[in-house]
C-alpha positions as CSV (number, residue, x, y, z in Angstrom):
1,M,-170.8,-123.5,-0.9
2,T,-170.2,-121.3,-3.8
3,T,-169.2,-117.7,-3.1
4,T,-169.4,-114.9,-5.5
5,L,-167.8,-111.5,-5.0
6,H,-170.5,-108.2,-5.7
7,F,-167.5,-106.5,-7.3
8,K,-170.4,-103.2,-7.5
9,T,-171.4,-103.0,-4.0
10,H,-169.2,-103.6,-0.1
11,N,-166.4,-105.6,-2.5
12,N,-165.6,-102.2,-4.5
13,L,-162.5,-102.0,-2.2
14,V,-161.1,-105.0,-4.9
15,Y,-161.3,-103.4,-8.2
16,E,-160.2,-99.7,-6.6
17,G,-157.0,-102.3,-6.0
18,F,-157.0,-103.8,-9.3
19,F,-157.1,-100.1,-10.9
20,D,-154.4,-99.1,-8.8
21,A,-151.8,-102.0,-9.6
22,L,-152.9,-101.7,-13.6
23,I,-152.7,-97.9,-14.2
24,H,-149.1,-98.3,-12.2
25,G,-148.4,-101.1,-14.6
26,D,-148.0,-103.4,-11.0
27,R,-148.2,-107.0,-13.0
28,K,-147.4,-109.1,-9.3
29,K,-150.2,-107.2,-7.6
30,C,-152.7,-107.9,-10.5
31,S,-151.8,-111.2,-10.4
32,E,-152.1,-111.6,-6.7
33,I,-155.5,-109.8,-6.7
34,T,-157.4,-111.9,-9.7
35,G,-155.8,-115.5,-8.6
36,K,-157.2,-115.2,-4.7
37,L,-160.7,-113.9,-7.0
38,L,-160.4,-117.1,-8.9
39,D,-159.0,-119.1,-6.1
40,N,-162.7,-118.0,-3.6
41,D,-164.7,-119.6,-7.1
42,V,-165.7,-116.1,-8.3
43,T,-165.9,-116.9,-12.1
44,L,-163.3,-116.4,-15.3
45,E,-166.3,-114.3,-16.9
46,D,-166.6,-112.2,-13.8
47,V,-162.8,-111.6,-13.5
48,Y,-162.8,-110.4,-16.7
49,E,-166.0,-108.7,-16.6
50,N,-166.3,-106.7,-13.2
51,I,-162.3,-106.3,-13.1
52,I,-160.1,-106.5,-16.1
53,R,-162.5,-104.8,-18.6
54,R,-164.5,-102.8,-16.0
55,A,-160.3,-101.2,-15.7
56,L,-159.6,-101.0,-19.5
57,Y,-162.8,-98.9,-19.8
58,E,-162.0,-96.7,-17.0
59,V,-158.3,-96.5,-18.5
60,G,-159.7,-95.6,-22.1
61,D,-161.9,-92.9,-20.8
62,L,-158.9,-90.9,-18.6
63,W,-157.2,-91.2,-21.8
64,E,-159.8,-89.7,-24.1
65,R,-160.2,-86.8,-21.3
66,G,-156.4,-86.3,-21.2
67,K,-156.0,-87.0,-17.5
68,I,-153.2,-89.7,-18.7
69,S,-150.5,-90.2,-21.1
70,V,-150.6,-92.4,-24.4
71,A,-147.7,-94.1,-22.3
72,S,-149.5,-95.2,-19.0
73,E,-152.8,-96.3,-21.4
74,H,-150.3,-98.5,-23.3
75,L,-148.8,-99.8,-20.2
76,A,-152.0,-100.8,-18.6
77,S,-152.9,-102.4,-21.8
78,A,-150.0,-104.3,-22.1
79,T,-150.2,-105.7,-18.2
80,A,-153.6,-106.4,-18.7
81,E,-152.4,-108.5,-21.9
82,S,-149.8,-110.5,-20.2
83,L,-151.7,-110.8,-17.1
84,I,-155.1,-112.8,-19.5
85,N,-151.7,-115.1,-20.3
86,E,-152.1,-116.5,-16.8
87,F,-155.2,-117.6,-16.6
88,Y,-155.2,-120.6,-18.9
89,S,-155.7,-123.2,-16.7
90,H,-159.2,-121.8,-16.0
91,I,-160.0,-121.8,-19.8
92,V,-159.4,-125.2,-20.3
93,S,-162.5,-127.2,-21.2
94,G,-162.9,-131.1,-20.6
95,N,-165.9,-130.5,-22.8
96,K,-164.2,-130.9,-26.0
97,L,-167.3,-129.5,-29.0
98,P,-166.4,-130.2,-32.5
99,D,-167.2,-126.5,-33.4
100,T,-164.9,-124.0,-34.5
101,V,-164.8,-120.1,-34.0
102,L,-162.6,-117.6,-35.5
103,V,-162.3,-114.7,-33.8
104,G,-160.5,-111.3,-34.3
105,C,-160.7,-107.4,-34.7
106,V,-162.2,-105.2,-37.6
107,E,-159.7,-103.9,-40.1
108,N,-157.8,-101.0,-38.4
109,E,-159.1,-101.8,-35.0
110,Y,-155.5,-102.7,-33.0
111,H,-157.3,-103.1,-29.8
112,Q,-157.0,-107.1,-29.2
113,I,-157.5,-107.7,-25.4
114,G,-161.8,-108.0,-25.5
115,I,-161.0,-110.3,-28.6
116,K,-158.7,-112.1,-26.8
117,M,-161.2,-112.7,-23.6
118,V,-164.0,-113.5,-25.9
119,S,-161.8,-116.4,-27.2
120,D,-161.2,-117.1,-23.9
121,I,-164.9,-117.6,-22.8
122,F,-165.3,-120.0,-26.3
123,E,-162.4,-122.0,-25.1
124,K,-164.0,-122.0,-21.9
125,N,-167.3,-123.5,-23.2
126,G,-165.5,-126.2,-25.4
127,W,-165.0,-124.3,-28.8
128,N,-161.8,-124.7,-30.8
129,T,-160.4,-121.5,-31.6
130,H,-158.6,-119.3,-34.2
131,F,-157.2,-116.3,-32.8
132,L,-156.1,-114.0,-35.0
133,G,-155.8,-110.6,-33.0
134,A,-155.7,-107.2,-34.3
135,S,-156.6,-105.6,-37.4
136,T,-157.8,-108.6,-39.8
137,P,-157.5,-107.0,-43.5
138,T,-161.5,-108.2,-44.8
139,L,-160.2,-109.7,-47.4
140,E,-157.8,-111.7,-45.5
141,L,-160.7,-112.6,-43.2
142,V,-162.7,-114.1,-46.3
143,S,-160.2,-116.5,-47.4
144,F,-159.0,-117.8,-44.2
145,I,-163.0,-118.4,-43.5
146,D,-162.9,-119.9,-47.0
147,Q,-160.3,-122.5,-45.9
148,T,-160.8,-123.3,-42.2
149,R,-164.8,-123.2,-42.6
150,P,-165.6,-122.6,-38.7
151,D,-169.1,-122.4,-37.3
152,M,-169.2,-119.0,-36.3
153,V,-167.0,-115.9,-36.5
154,A,-166.8,-113.5,-33.8
155,L,-165.7,-109.8,-33.9
156,S,-164.5,-107.1,-31.8
157,L,-164.5,-103.4,-32.5
158,S,-163.3,-101.0,-29.5
159,L,-163.3,-97.3,-31.3
160,Y,-166.8,-96.4,-32.4
161,F,-164.8,-93.9,-35.9
162,N,-164.0,-97.8,-37.2
163,L,-167.7,-98.9,-38.0
164,P,-167.7,-98.8,-41.1
165,Y,-164.8,-101.1,-41.4
166,L,-167.3,-103.5,-39.4
167,D,-169.8,-102.6,-41.6
168,K,-168.1,-103.7,-45.0
169,M,-166.2,-106.9,-43.3
170,L,-170.1,-107.7,-42.6
171,N,-171.4,-107.3,-45.9
172,A,-168.7,-109.3,-47.1
173,L,-169.9,-112.0,-44.9
174,D,-173.4,-111.8,-46.2
175,V,-172.2,-112.4,-49.3
176,D,-169.3,-115.2,-49.4
177,F,-170.7,-116.9,-46.3
178,P,-174.5,-116.5,-46.1
179,D,-175.5,-118.6,-43.2
180,L,-172.5,-118.1,-41.2
181,P,-173.2,-116.4,-37.9
182,V,-171.0,-113.7,-37.2
183,M,-170.8,-112.7,-33.4
184,V,-170.0,-108.8,-32.5
185,G,-169.4,-107.1,-29.3
186,G,-166.7,-104.3,-28.1
187,Q,-166.7,-101.2,-26.4
188,A,-167.3,-99.1,-29.3
189,F,-171.2,-99.8,-28.6
190,R,-171.5,-98.3,-25.3
191,H,-171.8,-95.1,-28.1
192,G,-174.4,-96.6,-29.9
193,G,-174.1,-98.3,-33.6
194,K,-175.5,-101.1,-33.0
195,E,-178.0,-100.0,-36.0
196,V,-175.5,-101.4,-38.6
197,I,-175.3,-105.2,-36.7
198,E,-178.9,-104.8,-37.4
199,K,-178.8,-104.6,-41.2
200,H,-176.8,-108.0,-41.2
201,P,-179.2,-111.3,-40.6
202,N,-176.4,-113.6,-39.1
203,A,-174.9,-110.9,-37.4
204,I,-175.3,-111.8,-33.5
205,F,-174.6,-108.4,-30.6
206,Q,-173.5,-109.6,-27.3
207,K,-173.5,-107.0,-24.5
208,D,-170.6,-108.4,-22.7
209,L,-168.8,-111.8,-21.6
210,K,-171.3,-112.5,-19.3
211,S,-174.1,-112.7,-22.2
212,L,-171.6,-114.4,-24.6
213,N,-171.1,-116.9,-21.7
214,F,-174.8,-117.6,-21.0
215,F,-175.5,-117.7,-25.1
216,L,-172.3,-120.3,-26.1
217,S,-174.0,-122.8,-22.7
218,N,-177.2,-122.6,-24.5
219,Y,-175.6,-123.0,-28.1
220,K,-176.6,-126.7,-28.6
221,A,-179.4,-126.8,-26.5
222,K,-181.3,-124.1,-28.6
223,G,-180.5,-126.2,-32.0
224,L,-178.6,-123.0,-33.1
């Protein structure tokens, strides 16, 4: 029988233990906690969404309110990023699809952990991924799409003030690749900004990794 831990109810101590370890840069403890969850059949997207992403959002909020230093924020981010690299065995899919997705952050966006988790969810669903990482210039993205001809693009935006860069990028894709689906998400949209996405006919907003996983698991069935 599959056991699913409900992080927001009786297992909040699991999250609190992880957050404390993360803020202190204790990678070993973080690894032990996430490893135990995955060994108990908690899904990768649950661990990403309800443990790692939740903790990073809290770290970001603390930094914005001046409660922790830039160094502490960087330590937590570096610890989380190194942790994600441990999960490859939970990502590899035996059901490989012919589809390819290009994933990256918009121009001037240097927070790449979210888009790395997005890349992993695509791979878990059998997609081939090209991971471009942080701050992808619009012209470089357009050029790379022209070379590789992916079936989809996924873009991440963590900082609300980078919305104009997203708009610029989506405008370029509308012109050069009018039939190419573009998945968009990230922490920035906690503060609004979805109206920018709605201006572009091929842009699809995903609020979190669970909704992305659901979308991808039904992608072929819907004939998209």
